N, C-alpha and C positions, 0 to 999 in steps of 0.2 A: 505494499500500499503505499509505502514512503515512496517509490516510483511514479506517483499518480500526478504531481505537481508538474514533473518533468513533462509526463507525455500530453499534458495538457498544453504546456508551456509549446511547447511542439505544434501541439493542432492550430494554438493560436498565430504562430510567427509562420502557418503551412502557405494564406493568401499573400503575407508582406512577401512571401521570397518568390509568388508567383509573379506580382509585382515586380519585383527585381528583376529577373528575369524578362518579364517584357521590356523594361528600360535598357538593359542589356542590347536587348536586340535593337532596337531604337539608334542605342552610339554606336551599334556595328556600323548599322546603313548611315547614320549622319558621317562617321569616322570613314565612311569607303567616299562617300558624294564628297565629302572636303578633298580627301586623295588625289579624287580627279580633278578639282577645280587648283588645286597646287600643283600637280602635275601640269596641266594646263598653261597655266600663270608661268612657268617657269619655262615653257617652251616657246611661247611669248616672247619671255622677256631676253631670252637668247636670237630670237628673231631680230628685236628691236635693236639690239645691240652691237647684230653683226654689219646692219644697216640694211636700207630696206627703200624702196622706192616712196617716193611721198604720198601716194593713193594706199601703200602697203602700209603703211607705217602708223597713215592716221586711224587704221581701220584695226589695227592690232592696239594701238593706242585705245581705242575705245571700248574693246573687250576686254582691255588687262583691268580697266577701270572697273566693270562689269564685275569682273573674277575676284576685284578687291571687295567689292560688297559682297557678292557671295563666300565669300572666306568669312569675313567680320563676321556675318549672319550664322553660317556655320559652327563656326568658333563659341559662338553666343548663347547656342542652340547645344551642341556639345557641353559649355558650362554649366547652363543651369540645368541641365538634364540631368550630367555626370551629380550635380547637387542633392538632383531628388533620390538619386540612390542612394546615397549615403547618408539619406535621412531614411529612406525605408531601413538601410542599414540601421541603423539609432532606433528604431522603432522597434525593429526585430527584440533589440539587446533591450532595451525597456521590458518588455512581453515578456522577459527570460525574469527578469529583474525580479517585476513583478509579482509575477506566479510563484517564484521561489521565495520572494519577502514579503508579502502578504501584509506585510506593516507600513509598506509605503504608500500613504494616502495620494500625493501629490503624482504619482506615478499615471494615473488614468487622464488625469489631465495633461501630462506631456506627452503623451502618447498620441491624445487624439492632438495636442499643439502640433507637434512633428510630423502627424498621415495630413494635415492642412495644410502646413509648409511644403509637405513630399509632393502633393498634389498641386500645389501654387507655383513653385518651380518646372514640375513635369508638364503646364500647361506654360508658362511661361518656352520653356526649352521647346515645345511641338510650336510655339507660335512664330521662334527666331525661325526653326525648320522651315514652317511657311513658309518667310519672307524669302528663304535661299532659292524654295523652289519656286516661288512667283519670279524672283528677279529672273534666276534662270530661264523659268517660262517665256520671260517678257525678253529675255534677251534671241531665245532661238529664230534662227531665219532665214531661209533657204534664197542666197541671193539670188535674185531672176536671170541675169547675165551667166550663171552658169546652168539653169535648165537648156537652154537651147530652144529646142524645139519641143519639150515635154512639158512646156509648160501648162497648166490646167486653167482652162475656161472658165 
């Protein structure tokens, strides 16, 4: 019967652990997108430094500015989402502490506050991620001069 509080604590911690796994998957997607954007920015920087014709230079500088905006949004998304993951870890730890030492009356309030903060930072991270996606979507264009005869009418 002594193991009952530990079993109960583990049962209570399962839901936040699933949330942590979901946040981890989001972070994986965010970092993959960031990596691709950084790779493209480095490529453009190299092309600009190597010297280009004026029209290519201007187009690449505009694209580089857009990539900079995407990098900032992605970094903010990763940062705030990582904070939410950290708060989930605190929630799990406090659930165990509360279950094992029922003498801490503020643990329930602390758990609730941390969970609210977790959701707030996760929401903020997703908002930054949506911003990155919006900037990427706005900047995607197929140049009509490259399409030649294949243009849709």
